C-alpha positions in Angstrom: -26.9 54.9 21.2 -28.3 52.0 19.9 -29.4 52.2 15.8 -33.0 52.0 16.1 -32.9 54.5 18.7 -31.0 56.8 16.6 -33.2 56.2 13.4 -36.3 56.9 16.0 -34.4 60.4 16.3 -33.7 61.1 12.8 -37.5 60.3 12.0 -38.4 62.7 14.6 -36.2 65.3 13.3 -37.7 64.7 10.0 -41.1 65.2 11.7 -40.4 68.5 13.6 -38.7 70.2 9.9 -42.1 69.3 8.3 -44.3 70.8 10.9 -41.9 74.2 11.2 -41.9 74.3 7.4 -45.9 73.5 7.2 -46.5 76.2 10.0 -47.5 73.7 12.3 -47.0 72.3 16.1 -44.7 69.5 16.0 -46.7 68.2 18.9 -49.7 67.8 16.3 -48.1 64.8 14.4 -47.8 61.4 16.2 -45.2 59.0 15.0 -46.3 55.7 14.7 -43.8 52.7 14.5 -44.6 50.3 12.0 -43.0 46.8 13.5 -44.0 44.2 11.3 -41.9 41.5 10.1 -39.7 42.6 13.1 -39.6 40.7 16.5 -40.1 41.7 19.8 -36.7 42.6 20.7 -36.6 45.1 18.1 -39.4 46.8 19.8 -37.8 46.7 22.8 -35.0 48.4 21.7 -37.3 51.1 20.4 -39.3 51.4 23.7 -36.2 51.6 25.4 -35.7 54.7 23.0 -39.1 56.4 24.1 -41.6 54.8 21.4 -44.8 53.6 22.9 -47.1 53.4 19.8 -46.5 50.7 17.6 -48.4 49.5 14.0 -49.0 46.0 12.6 -49.8 45.0 9.5 -50.3 41.3 10.5 -52.8 40.1 12.6 -51.4 36.9 13.9 -47.6 37.9 14.1 -48.9 40.9 16.1 -50.6 39.3 18.3 -48.0 37.1 19.2 -45.6 40.0 19.6 -47.9 41.7 21.7 -48.5 38.5 23.8 -44.4 38.2 23.9 -44.3 41.8 25.4 -46.9 41.5 28.2 -44.7 38.4 29.4 -41.6 40.4 29.8 -40.9 42.5 33.1 -42.4 45.4 33.4 -39.6 47.6 31.9 -39.6 45.7 29.0 -35.9 46.7 28.5 -33.2 48.8 30.3 -33.1 52.5 29.9 -35.8 55.0 29.5 -38.4 52.0 28.2 -42.1 52.3 29.2 -43.6 49.2 30.8 -45.6 46.7 28.1 -49.0 47.1 29.5 -48.3 50.9 28.4 -47.4 50.0 24.8 -50.3 50.7 22.5 -50.8 48.8 19.4 -52.5 49.7 16.0 -53.7 46.8 13.6 -53.4 49.0 10.2 -53.6 45.8 7.9 -56.3 44.3 6.1 -58.9 43.0 8.6 -60.9 39.6 7.9 -64.2 38.3 9.1 -62.4 35.3 10.8 -59.7 37.8 12.4 -61.8 40.4 14.0 -61.6 38.4 17.8 -58.0 38.1 17.4 -57.7 41.9 16.6 -60.3 42.7 19.4 -59.1 40.9 21.9 -55.6 42.4 21.4 -55.0 45.7 19.6 -55.5 49.3 21.1 -56.4 50.7 17.8 -57.7 49.6 14.3 -56.6 51.8 11.6 -57.7 49.6 8.3 -62.0 49.3 8.8 -63.7 49.6 5.8 -66.8 47.7 5.9 -69.6 48.1 8.3 -69.7 44.3 8.8 -66.1 44.3 10.1 -66.6 47.2 12.5 -69.9 45.1 13.4 -67.4 42.1 14.6 -65.0 44.4 16.5 -67.6 45.7 18.7 -69.3 42.9 19.6 -66.5 41.1 20.1 -64.1 43.6 21.9 -63.7 42.1 25.2 -66.1 43.9 28.2 -62.6 44.3 30.7 -60.5 46.4 28.0 -61.1 49.7 27.0 -63.2 50.6 23.8 -61.6 50.4 20.5 -60.3 53.3 18.9 -61.0 52.9 15.1 -60.2 54.5 11.7 -61.7 54.2 8.5 -59.3 53.2 5.5 -60.4 55.0 2.5 -59.1 54.2 -1.1 -58.6 57.9 -1.5 -57.0 57.4 -5.3 -59.5 54.8 -6.2 -56.4 52.6 -6.4 -57.6 48.7 -8.1 -56.1 46.9 -6.1 -55.7 49.1 -2.5 -58.1 48.5 0.4 -61.0 51.0 1.7 -64.1 52.7 1.4 -64.7 54.7 -1.7 -64.4 58.4 -0.6 -68.1 59.2 -1.4 -69.3 56.2 0.8 -67.4 57.0 3.4 -69.6 59.6 5.5 -72.3 56.9 5.5 -69.7 54.2 7.0 -68.8 56.9 9.3 -72.2 57.5 10.8 -72.9 53.9 11.3 -69.4 53.2 12.6 -69.9 55.8 15.6 -73.0 54.7 16.6 -71.5 50.9 17.4 -70.8 50.3 21.0 -67.1 49.5 22.4 -65.9 51.7 19.2 -64.5 55.0 19.0 -64.0 56.5 15.7 -61.5 58.4 15.4 -60.2 59.5 12.3 -59.6 58.6 8.6 -56.4 56.5 7.3 -55.3 56.5 3.5 -52.3 54.8 1.6 -52.2 56.3 -1.4 -49.9 55.1 -4.6 -46.1 57.0 -4.4 -46.8 60.2 -6.2 -43.6 61.4 -8.7 -42.7 64.4 -6.8 -43.7 66.3 -3.8 -46.2 68.4 -4.9 -48.2 65.0 -6.4 -47.6 63.7 -2.9 -49.2 67.0 -1.2 -52.6 66.6 -3.7 -53.1 62.8 -2.7 -53.0 63.5 0.6 -54.8 67.0 0.2 -57.7 65.1 -0.8 -57.8 62.9 1.9 -57.6 65.9 4.2 -60.6 67.6 2.4 -63.0 64.3 3.0 -62.1 64.5 6.7 -62.7 67.7 6.8 -66.2 67.4 5.1 -67.2 64.6 7.5 -66.4 66.7 10.2 -68.4 69.6 8.6 -71.4 67.2 7.7 -72.8 67.5 11.5 -73.4 63.6 11.2 -71.3 62.4 14.0 -71.5 62.7 17.7 -68.1 63.5 18.3 -65.6 65.3 15.2 -62.8 63.0 14.3 -59.6 64.1 15.6 -56.8 61.9 13.6 -55.8 61.9 10.1 -53.4 58.8 9.4 -51.4 59.7 6.4 -47.9 59.1 5.3 -44.8 57.1 5.5 -41.3 56.5 5.4 -41.4 58.0 1.6 -43.8 60.7 1.8 -44.2 61.9 5.4 -42.9 65.7 4.5 -45.9 66.2 2.1 -48.7 64.3 4.6 -47.9 66.9 7.2 -47.8 69.4 4.9 -51.6 68.4 4.0 -52.7 67.9 7.8 -51.3 64.3 8.9 -51.7 64.0 12.5 -50.2 60.7 12.5 -47.4 59.3 10.5 -46.7 55.7 9.8 -42.9 54.6 9.6 -41.4 51.8 9.3 -38.4 51.2 7.2 -36.9 54.5 8.3 -36.6 53.0 12.2 -36.3 49.6 11.9 -34.8 49.2 8.5 -35.6 47.5 5.1 -37.4 44.2 5.5 -36.2 40.8 3.2 
């Protein structure tokens, strides 16, 4: 078993245990492998171990990686890997106006929309031959001064407008709260995001309820799952530390 395959299995074990501890179905939580700063070879190794959804923070790096993997043979890697065209790519980093076309043409999901202008540009620039882009709104759930994200009290209005844009499908919310000192504090931070998610869904303002709550990373995935996360974004525990 390769190192990445072994690490993936450990992460899945953590997710499974956290779901059981929270009395949740393990199938209700998806794993997004965050492959930023790691090359296409590392992604191929994860694909060979069965992982198909990948997150990238840096848009140009991610787009180059997507193109590189699409150019590889259909099986990407030996073993049980999925074909390159079956991979699901999520942009999870800040999106500036001058990068929306690159995002719209390469990624399947964008989890970091925090302004209507960015959503409008993604909608306009999504190539017609591609399926609609799946979108999460990034919420600055704890008001961090240096964090991206729409303010919680403005999230409903942004969600209402984004849900009306063509070529986009509003799927949910994403948040990256500041690190918490302990499990209880982490649960409270993530629970505030879950409460906002439920509030927006209950408002009746959206044509289709959101189904994705993207919370939790390597250090706090258990707390995020306890609070109701449906997708955890894990990089270090899978690929190792970044220099």
